[in-house]
MMTF fields as JSON, N, C-alpha, C and O atoms, coordinates in Angstrom:
{
  "mmtfVersion": "1.0.0",
  "mmtfProducer": "UNKNOWN",
  "numBonds": 399,
  "numAtoms": 400,
  "numGroups": 100,
  "numChains": 1,
  "numModels": 1,
  "chainsPerModel": [1],
  "groupsPerChain": [100],
  "chainIdList": ["A"],
  "bondAtomList": [4, 2, 8, 6, 12, 10, 16, 14, 20, 18, 24, 22, 28, 26, 32, 30, 36, 34, 40, 38, 44, 42, 48, 46, 52, 50, 56, 54, 60, 58, 64, 62, 68, 66, 72, 70, 76, 74, 80, 78, 84, 82, 88, 86, 92, 90, 96, 94, 100, 98, 104, 102, 108, 106, 112, 110, 116, 114, 120, 118, 124, 122, 128, 126, 132, 130, 136, 134, 140, 138, 144, 142, 148, 146, 152, 150, 156, 154, 160, 158, 164, 162, 168, 166, 172, 170, 176, 174, 180, 178, 184, 182, 188, 186, 192, 190, 196, 194, 200, 198, 204, 202, 208, 206, 212, 210, 216, 214, 220, 218, 224, 222, 228, 226, 232, 230, 236, 234, 240, 238, 244, 242, 248, 246, 252, 250, 256, 254, 260, 258, 264, 262, 268, 266, 272, 270, 276, 274, 280, 278, 284, 282, 288, 286, 292, 290, 296, 294, 300, 298, 304, 302, 308, 306, 312, 310, 316, 314, 320, 318, 324, 322, 328, 326, 332, 330, 336, 334, 340, 338, 344, 342, 348, 346, 352, 350, 356, 354, 360, 358, 364, 362, 368, 366, 372, 370, 376, 374, 380, 378, 384, 382, 388, 386, 392, 390, 396, 394],
  "bondOrderList": [1, 1, 1, 1, 1, 1, 1, 1, 1, 1, 1, 1, 1, 1, 1, 1, 1, 1, 1, 1, 1, 1, 1, 1, 1, 1, 1, 1, 1, 1, 1, 1, 1, 1, 1, 1, 1, 1, 1, 1, 1, 1, 1, 1, 1, 1, 1, 1, 1, 1, 1, 1, 1, 1, 1, 1, 1, 1, 1, 1, 1, 1, 1, 1, 1, 1, 1, 1, 1, 1, 1, 1, 1, 1, 1, 1, 1, 1, 1, 1, 1, 1, 1, 1, 1, 1, 1, 1, 1, 1, 1, 1, 1, 1, 1, 1, 1, 1, 1],
  "groupList": [{"groupName": "MET", "atomNameList": ["N", "CA", "C", "O"], "elementList": ["N", "C", "C", "O"], "formalChargeList": [0, 0, 0, 0], "bondAtomList": [1, 0, 2, 1, 3, 2], "bondOrderList": [1, 1, 2], "singleLetterCode": "M", "chemCompType": "L-PEPTIDE LINKING"}, {"groupName": "VAL", "atomNameList": ["N", "CA", "C", "O"], "elementList": ["N", "C", "C", "O"], "formalChargeList": [0, 0, 0, 0], "bondAtomList": [1, 0, 2, 1, 3, 2], "bondOrderList": [1, 1, 2], "singleLetterCode": "V", "chemCompType": "L-PEPTIDE LINKING"}, {"groupName": "ASN", "atomNameList": ["N", "CA", "C", "O"], "elementList": ["N", "C", "C", "O"], "formalChargeList": [0, 0, 0, 0], "bondAtomList": [1, 0, 2, 1, 3, 2], "bondOrderList": [1, 1, 2], "singleLetterCode": "N", "chemCompType": "L-PEPTIDE LINKING"}, {"groupName": "LEU", "atomNameList": ["N", "CA", "C", "O"], "elementList": ["N", "C", "C", "O"], "formalChargeList": [0, 0, 0, 0], "bondAtomList": [1, 0, 2, 1, 3, 2], "bondOrderList": [1, 1, 2], "singleLetterCode": "L", "chemCompType": "L-PEPTIDE LINKING"}, {"groupName": "PHE", "atomNameList": ["N", "CA", "C", "O"], "elementList": ["N", "C", "C", "O"], "formalChargeList": [0, 0, 0, 0], "bondAtomList": [1, 0, 2, 1, 3, 2], "bondOrderList": [1, 1, 2], "singleLetterCode": "F", "chemCompType": "L-PEPTIDE LINKING"}, {"groupName": "LYS", "atomNameList": ["N", "CA", "C", "O"], "elementList": ["N", "C", "C", "O"], "formalChargeList": [0, 0, 0, 0], "bondAtomList": [1, 0, 2, 1, 3, 2], "bondOrderList": [1, 1, 2], "singleLetterCode": "K", "chemCompType": "L-PEPTIDE LINKING"}, {"groupName": "ALA", "atomNameList": ["N", "CA", "C", "O"], "elementList": ["N", "C", "C", "O"], "formalChargeList": [0, 0, 0, 0], "bondAtomList": [1, 0, 2, 1, 3, 2], "bondOrderList": [1, 1, 2], "singleLetterCode": "A", "chemCompType": "L-PEPTIDE LINKING"}, {"groupName": "GLU", "atomNameList": ["N", "CA", "C", "O"], "elementList": ["N", "C", "C", "O"], "formalChargeList": [0, 0, 0, 0], "bondAtomList": [1, 0, 2, 1, 3, 2], "bondOrderList": [1, 1, 2], "singleLetterCode": "E", "chemCompType": "L-PEPTIDE LINKING"}, {"groupName": "SER", "atomNameList": ["N", "CA", "C", "O"], "elementList": ["N", "C", "C", "O"], "formalChargeList": [0, 0, 0, 0], "bondAtomList": [1, 0, 2, 1, 3, 2], "bondOrderList": [1, 1, 2], "singleLetterCode": "S", "chemCompType": "L-PEPTIDE LINKING"}, {"groupName": "ARG", "atomNameList": ["N", "CA", "C", "O"], "elementList": ["N", "C", "C", "O"], "formalChargeList": [0, 0, 0, 0], "bondAtomList": [1, 0, 2, 1, 3, 2], "bondOrderList": [1, 1, 2], "singleLetterCode": "R", "chemCompType": "L-PEPTIDE LINKING"}, {"groupName": "GLY", "atomNameList": ["N", "CA", "C", "O"], "elementList": ["N", "C", "C", "O"], "formalChargeList": [0, 0, 0, 0], "bondAtomList": [1, 0, 2, 1, 3, 2], "bondOrderList": [1, 1, 2], "singleLetterCode": "G", "chemCompType": "PEPTIDE LINKING"}, {"groupName": "ILE", "atomNameList": ["N", "CA", "C", "O"], "elementList": ["N", "C", "C", "O"], "formalChargeList": [0, 0, 0, 0], "bondAtomList": [1, 0, 2, 1, 3, 2], "bondOrderList": [1, 1, 2], "singleLetterCode": "I", "chemCompType": "L-PEPTIDE LINKING"}, {"groupName": "THR", "atomNameList": ["N", "CA", "C", "O"], "elementList": ["N", "C", "C", "O"], "formalChargeList": [0, 0, 0, 0], "bondAtomList": [1, 0, 2, 1, 3, 2], "bondOrderList": [1, 1, 2], "singleLetterCode": "T", "chemCompType": "L-PEPTIDE LINKING"}, {"groupName": "ASP", "atomNameList": ["N", "CA", "C", "O"], "elementList": ["N", "C", "C", "O"], "formalChargeList": [0, 0, 0, 0], "bondAtomList": [1, 0, 2, 1, 3, 2], "bondOrderList": [1, 1, 2], "singleLetterCode": "D", "chemCompType": "L-PEPTIDE LINKING"}, {"groupName": "HIS", "atomNameList": ["N", "CA", "C", "O"], "elementList": ["N", "C", "C", "O"], "formalChargeList": [0, 0, 0, 0], "bondAtomList": [1, 0, 2, 1, 3, 2], "bondOrderList": [1, 1, 2], "singleLetterCode": "H", "chemCompType": "L-PEPTIDE LINKING"}, {"groupName": "TYR", "atomNameList": ["N", "CA", "C", "O"], "elementList": ["N", "C", "C", "O"], "formalChargeList": [0, 0, 0, 0], "bondAtomList": [1, 0, 2, 1, 3, 2], "bondOrderList": [1, 1, 2], "singleLetterCode": "Y", "chemCompType": "L-PEPTIDE LINKING"}, {"groupName": "GLN", "atomNameList": ["N", "CA", "C", "O"], "elementList": ["N", "C", "C", "O"], "formalChargeList": [0, 0, 0, 0], "bondAtomList": [1, 0, 2, 1, 3, 2], "bondOrderList": [1, 1, 2], "singleLetterCode": "Q", "chemCompType": "L-PEPTIDE LINKING"}, {"groupName": "PRO", "atomNameList": ["N", "CA", "C", "O"], "elementList": ["N", "C", "C", "O"], "formalChargeList": [0, 0, 0, 0], "bondAtomList": [1, 0, 2, 1, 3, 2], "bondOrderList": [1, 1, 2], "singleLetterCode": "P", "chemCompType": "L-PEPTIDE LINKING"}],
  "groupTypeList": [0, 1, 1, 2, 3, 4, 2, 2, 4, 2, 5, 6, 4, 7, 8, 5, 1, 9, 3, 10, 11, 0, 8, 1, 3, 0, 1, 2, 7, 12, 11, 13, 4, 12, 12, 3, 5, 7, 3, 3, 2, 1, 12, 13, 10, 2, 3, 6, 8, 14, 8, 5, 6, 3, 7, 7, 3, 5, 15, 11, 0, 11, 12, 5, 16, 4, 11, 10, 5, 5, 17, 2, 12, 12, 15, 8, 1, 12, 7, 3, 10, 5, 5, 6, 4, 1, 7, 14, 3, 2, 8, 3, 7, 16, 3, 3, 2, 8, 2, 9],
  "groupIdList": [1, 2, 3, 4, 5, 6, 7, 8, 9, 10, 11, 12, 13, 14, 15, 16, 17, 18, 19, 20, 21, 22, 23, 24, 25, 26, 27, 28, 29, 30, 31, 32, 33, 34, 35, 36, 37, 38, 39, 40, 41, 42, 43, 44, 45, 46, 47, 48, 49, 50, 51, 52, 53, 54, 55, 56, 57, 58, 59, 60, 61, 62, 63, 64, 65, 66, 67, 68, 69, 70, 71, 72, 73, 74, 75, 76, 77, 78, 79, 80, 81, 82, 83, 84, 85, 86, 87, 88, 89, 90, 91, 92, 93, 94, 95, 96, 97, 98, 99, 100],
  "secStructList": [7, 7, 7, 7, 1, 1, 1, 1, 7, 7, 6, 6, 1, 7, 1, 2, 2, 2, 2, 2, 6, 6, 6, 6, 6, 1, 1, 1, 1, 7, 3, 3, 2, 2, 2, 2, 2, 2, 2, 6, 6, 7, 7, 1, 1, 2, 2, 2, 2, 2, 2, 2, 2, 2, 2, 6, 6, 6, 1, 3, 3, 3, 3, 3, 3, 3, 3, 6, 6, 3, 3, 3, 3, 3, 3, 3, 3, 7, 2, 2, 2, 2, 2, 2, 2, 2, 6, 6, 2, 2, 2, 2, 2, 1, 4, 4, 4, 4, 6, 7],
  "xCoordList": [114.495, 115.772, 117.004, 117.12, 118.192, 119.613, 120.299, 120.291, 120.918, 121.717, 123.028, 123.032, 124.076, 125.844, 126.769, 127.782, 126.613, 127.071, 128.914, 129.56, 129.223, 130.569, 130.826, 131.608, 130.016, 129.662, 131.031, 131.98, 130.62, 131.036, 132.243, 132.787, 132.876, 134.345, 135.543, 135.706, 136.442, 137.532, 138.728, 139.181, 139.023, 139.857, 141.54, 142.547, 141.513, 142.944, 142.944, 143.989, 141.386, 141.959, 142.55, 142.979, 142.461, 142.654, 143.089, 142.658, 144.864, 145.58, 145.812, 145.867, 145.925, 146.109, 147.34, 146.786, 148.642, 149.742, 148.74, 148.519, 148.043, 147.29, 146.323, 146.144, 145.846, 144.331, 144.749, 143.908, 146.185, 146.898, 147.358, 146.989, 148.041, 148.782, 147.373, 147.771, 146.515, 144.782, 144.674, 144.631, 144.649, 143.373, 144.528, 144.041, 145.788, 146.603, 147.068, 147.656, 146.562, 146.72, 145.018, 144.78, 144.105, 142.817, 142.937, 142.076, 143.789, 143.946, 145.444, 145.954, 145.803, 146.96, 147.418, 147.56, 147.575, 147.449, 148.526, 148.294, 150.038, 150.622, 151.288, 150.919, 152.583, 153.527, 154.03, 153.616, 155.563, 157.176, 157.04, 156.211, 158.045, 158.351, 158.562, 158.067, 160.153, 160.427, 158.841, 157.963, 158.616, 157.326, 156.44, 156.538, 155.494, 154.249, 155.071, 154.671, 156.136, 157.192, 157.293, 157.267, 157.485, 157.234, 156.408, 156.678, 155.055, 153.589, 152.752, 151.934, 153.473, 152.878, 153.609, 153.225, 154.811, 156.027, 155.937, 155.758, 156.326, 156.411, 157.838, 157.928, 158.737, 159.778, 159.999, 159.207, 161.788, 160.992, 160.94, 160.901, 160.979, 160.358, 158.922, 158.519, 158.077, 156.414, 156.351, 156.249, 156.361, 155.837, 155.78, 155.03, 156.7, 157.278, 156.644, 155.559, 156.522, 155.394, 153.978, 153.231, 153.666, 151.878, 151.765, 150.615, 152.51, 152.273, 152.39, 151.314, 153.325, 153.376, 151.988, 151.327, 151.393, 149.93, 149.244, 148.565, 149.233, 147.917, 148.28, 147.17, 149.343, 149.594, 149.399, 148.931, 149.777, 148.856, 148.363, 148.552, 146.748, 145.552, 144.963, 143.838, 145.67, 145.603, 144.561, 143.61, 145.498, 144.766, 145.321, 144.959, 147.018, 147.726, 148.668, 148.624, 149.432, 149.957, 151.18, 150.528, 152.591, 153.866, 155.018, 154.889, 155.464, 156.261, 158.037, 158.102, 159.275, 159.906, 161.306, 161.696, 161.661, 162.881, 164.038, 163.87, 164.676, 165.913, 166.087, 166.334, 165.793, 166.369, 167.749, 167.899, 168.703, 169.538, 170.149, 170.031, 170.923, 171.205, 170.735, 170.96, 169.897, 169.232, 167.635, 166.881, 167.6, 166.164, 164.833, 164.787, 163.875, 162.794, 161.606, 161.413, 160.945, 159.402, 158.397, 158.447, 157.652, 155.616, 155.057, 155.485, 153.293, 152.906, 151.607, 151.668, 150.0, 149.312, 148.291, 148.572, 147.259, 146.046, 145.493, 145.622, 144.541, 143.992, 142.454, 141.969, 141.796, 140.163, 139.351, 138.436, 139.819, 139.443, 139.993, 139.282, 141.437, 141.754, 140.475, 140.092, 140.103, 139.53, 138.262, 137.608, 137.89, 136.375, 136.145, 134.999, 137.523, 137.439, 136.981, 136.2, 138.026, 138.217, 136.86, 136.029, 136.481, 135.325, 134.136, 133.342, 134.223, 132.801, 133.952, 133.873, 134.286, 135.599, 134.302, 133.351, 134.611, 134.396, 133.05, 132.444, 132.523, 130.476, 130.25, 129.35, 131.16, 130.107, 131.178, 131.062, 132.042, 132.336, 130.687, 129.876, 130.635, 130.141, 128.806, 128.18, 128.182, 127.123, 127.341, 127.033, 127.839, 127.965, 127.609, 126.409, 128.358, 128.934, 127.353, 126.839, 126.373, 124.996, 123.955, 122.726, 124.548, 123.542, 123.277, 122.484, 124.04, 124.309, 123.293, 122.467, 122.834, 122.603, 120.862, 119.881],
  "yCoordList": [92.357, 92.932, 92.533, 92.993, 91.989, 91.38, 92.625, 93.051, 93.191, 93.943, 93.319, 92.815, 93.55, 93.724, 94.138, 94.722, 93.93, 94.242, 94.984, 95.87, 94.017, 94.537, 95.238, 94.754, 96.293, 96.87, 98.442, 99.068, 98.47, 99.758, 99.611, 100.559, 98.234, 98.049, 98.047, 97.392, 99.212, 99.784, 98.886, 98.695, 98.444, 96.897, 97.663, 96.994, 99.136, 99.761, 99.85, 100.055, 99.638, 99.023, 97.111, 96.799, 96.579, 95.075, 95.1, 95.073, 95.204, 95.562, 95.961, 97.134, 94.911, 95.012, 96.424, 97.447, 96.72, 98.237, 99.323, 100.249, 99.032, 99.941, 100.754, 101.965, 99.868, 100.067, 100.537, 100.922, 100.36, 100.988, 102.399, 103.412, 102.538, 103.832, 104.735, 105.707, 104.721, 105.199, 105.519, 106.653, 104.403, 104.876, 105.687, 106.314, 105.827, 106.532, 107.798, 108.631, 107.86, 109.485, 110.256, 111.456, 109.233, 109.667, 110.385, 111.26, 110.329, 110.701, 111.652, 112.244, 111.419, 112.451, 113.503, 112.821, 115.052, 115.665, 115.44, 115.294, 115.407, 114.281, 113.637, 113.471, 112.96, 111.855, 111.121, 110.231, 111.414, 111.175, 109.922, 109.136, 109.712, 107.378, 107.056, 105.961, 107.81, 106.289, 106.456, 106.001, 106.707, 106.67, 105.89, 104.663, 106.544, 105.197, 103.832, 102.82, 103.807, 102.449, 101.347, 100.117, 102.835, 102.057, 101.351, 100.578, 101.767, 102.397, 100.578, 99.716, 100.81, 99.939, 98.365, 97.385, 98.511, 97.23, 96.219, 95.092, 98.158, 96.69, 98.108, 99.326, 96.653, 97.25, 98.978, 99.92, 98.813, 99.925, 100.546, 101.578, 99.028, 98.49, 98.502, 98.772, 97.847, 97.555, 99.074, 99.525, 99.611, 100.744, 102.09, 103.041, 101.654, 102.995, 102.298, 102.572, 101.125, 100.309, 100.317, 100.152, 100.688, 100.751, 102.222, 102.659, 102.868, 104.511, 104.718, 105.256, 104.773, 104.411, 104.417, 105.446, 103.187, 102.837, 103.789, 104.442, 104.004, 105.317, 106.45, 106.909, 107.439, 108.182, 108.51, 109.548, 107.596, 107.007, 106.522, 105.716, 106.813, 107.358, 108.287, 108.77, 108.443, 110.777, 110.718, 111.431, 108.946, 109.541, 110.148, 110.702, 109.163, 110.451, 111.265, 111.182, 111.967, 113.352, 112.617, 112.169, 111.957, 111.858, 113.56, 113.814, 113.945, 115.323, 114.279, 113.364, 114.818, 114.593, 115.84, 116.276, 116.018, 117.679, 117.537, 117.091, 117.745, 117.319, 118.496, 119.658, 117.614, 119.047, 118.865, 117.753, 119.523, 119.748, 118.943, 119.431, 117.256, 116.904, 115.574, 114.685, 115.954, 114.154, 114.368, 115.314, 113.075, 113.358, 113.119, 112.045, 113.615, 114.102, 113.629, 114.183, 112.542, 112.407, 112.106, 111.471, 112.712, 112.972, 113.262, 113.801, 112.327, 111.63, 112.755, 113.5, 112.547, 113.219, 112.649, 112.404, 112.646, 112.09, 113.411, 114.575, 112.631, 114.107, 113.836, 112.705, 114.941, 114.846, 113.619, 112.979, 113.585, 112.655, 111.506, 110.512, 111.339, 109.39, 109.28, 108.318, 110.997, 110.253, 109.928, 108.952, 110.499, 110.018, 108.981, 108.531, 108.146, 106.776, 106.035, 105.267, 106.398, 105.479, 105.824, 104.964, 106.967, 106.744, 105.809, 105.087, 106.027, 105.736, 103.419, 102.649, 103.343, 102.038, 101.583, 100.872, 102.26, 102.069, 101.885, 101.17, 102.559, 102.17, 101.158, 100.383, 101.042, 99.494, 97.932, 96.729, 98.713, 97.553, 97.346, 96.433, 98.424, 98.624, 98.475, 98.554, 98.192, 97.878, 96.762, 96.542, 95.938, 94.514, 94.123, 93.847, 93.878, 93.618, 94.226, 93.381, 95.438, 95.237, 94.392, 94.424, 93.829, 93.197, 91.609, 90.836, 91.411, 89.897, 90.447, 89.536, 91.49, 91.398, 91.191, 91.021],
  "zCoordList": [74.493, 74.083, 74.211, 75.347, 73.977, 74.66, 74.218, 73.063, 75.279, 74.616, 75.514, 76.637, 74.603, 74.735, 75.833, 75.447, 77.336, 78.404, 78.05, 78.61, 76.8, 76.98, 75.092, 74.274, 74.893, 73.263, 74.353, 73.881, 75.35, 75.847, 76.421, 76.988, 76.324, 77.334, 76.241, 75.211, 76.993, 75.214, 75.784, 76.913, 74.564, 74.717, 74.966, 75.196, 74.853, 75.297, 76.934, 77.552, 77.726, 78.992, 79.465, 80.576, 78.811, 78.89, 79.45, 80.603, 79.029, 80.051, 81.709, 82.078, 82.552, 83.93, 83.651, 84.052, 83.158, 83.059, 82.872, 83.653, 81.489, 81.168, 81.885, 82.013, 82.243, 83.278, 85.144, 85.956, 85.411, 86.564, 85.893, 86.488, 84.845, 84.529, 84.019, 83.377, 84.069, 83.816, 85.652, 86.128, 86.358, 87.198, 87.993, 88.934, 87.878, 88.788, 88.415, 89.105, 86.632, 86.739, 86.747, 86.618, 86.923, 87.326, 88.366, 88.461, 89.29, 90.757, 90.983, 91.935, 89.527, 90.587, 88.778, 87.763, 88.688, 87.659, 86.67, 85.47, 87.34, 86.819, 87.438, 88.6, 86.993, 87.416, 87.006, 86.264, 87.583, 86.75, 86.496, 86.955, 85.597, 85.889, 86.291, 86.558, 87.237, 88.36, 89.099, 88.366, 89.677, 90.388, 89.592, 89.597, 88.837, 88.225, 88.037, 88.611, 87.292, 87.826, 88.707, 88.712, 89.832, 91.241, 92.001, 92.92, 91.417, 92.095, 91.018, 91.341, 89.934, 89.038, 88.97, 88.332, 89.878, 89.742, 88.279, 87.816, 87.923, 86.822, 85.751, 85.599, 85.251, 84.11, 83.321, 83.289, 82.606, 82.647, 80.515, 79.846, 80.341, 79.402, 78.651, 77.519, 80.505, 80.229, 80.36, 79.219, 80.854, 81.332, 79.917, 79.694, 79.391, 77.68, 77.355, 77.868, 76.534, 75.947, 75.824, 74.859, 77.77, 77.748, 77.643, 77.612, 77.597, 77.653, 76.843, 76.582, 75.421, 74.218, 73.767, 73.903, 73.15, 73.477, 73.957, 73.164, 74.846, 75.824, 75.112, 74.84, 74.483, 73.819, 72.287, 71.818, 71.729, 70.76, 70.49, 69.578, 71.529, 71.618, 71.887, 71.751, 72.206, 72.688, 74.022, 74.342, 74.959, 76.01, 77.813, 78.851, 76.704, 78.067, 77.303, 76.075, 77.807, 77.218, 77.613, 78.557, 77.808, 78.285, 77.352, 76.154, 77.794, 78.169, 78.569, 79.389, 77.683, 78.323, 77.782, 76.699, 79.107, 79.478, 80.441, 81.576, 80.19, 80.949, 81.796, 81.474, 83.696, 84.676, 85.142, 85.647, 85.14, 85.319, 83.407, 82.283, 83.991, 83.229, 82.767, 81.947, 83.822, 83.456, 82.942, 82.716, 82.905, 81.92, 82.355, 82.953, 82.302, 83.438, 82.263, 81.181, 82.773, 81.741, 82.929, 83.982, 82.39, 83.855, 82.412, 81.392, 83.025, 82.824, 83.356, 84.333, 82.005, 82.916, 81.343, 80.17, 82.037, 81.099, 80.479, 80.857, 78.924, 78.842, 78.535, 78.484, 78.351, 78.289, 77.948, 78.468, 77.244, 76.233, 76.457, 76.315, 76.876, 77.852, 79.392, 80.057, 79.458, 81.555, 80.633, 80.999, 79.668, 79.15, 78.675, 78.647, 78.025, 77.99, 78.087, 77.524, 79.808, 81.462, 81.578, 81.285, 81.965, 83.168, 82.431, 83.034, 80.794, 80.499, 80.273, 79.316, 80.832, 80.789, 81.65, 81.327, 82.882, 84.596, 84.577, 85.376, 83.618, 83.339, 82.941, 83.263, 82.088, 82.247, 82.464, 82.231, 82.952, 84.522, 85.213, 85.063, 85.889, 86.371, 86.458, 87.515, 85.041, 84.586, 85.068, 86.24, 84.395, 83.776, 84.975, 84.96, 86.604, 87.712, 88.126, 88.859, 87.904, 88.454, 87.309, 87.379, 86.519, 85.973, 86.338, 85.799, 87.244, 88.065, 89.022, 89.071, 89.881, 91.196, 90.423, 91.147]
}
């Protein structure tokens, strides 16, 4: 029986930016826009579009508020996002182990 090792790969994480967003959020309860942008070395627009895609999948939650007169955007991972990301990582691990 041939098993397709790519079946459990999640297309939402094919982008290195989305993979980076999820990786950062898996080890941080919340993170702000500026810090995440700097960690990933991406533009404002790039981070905004990729984070919106993950939010639409309900993998992350984006919270926008004002602190004084300054806008503040923070990100956090949802339970669904954690589950999907762990499944994706497990699939990658299976693929790597299948070649041993």
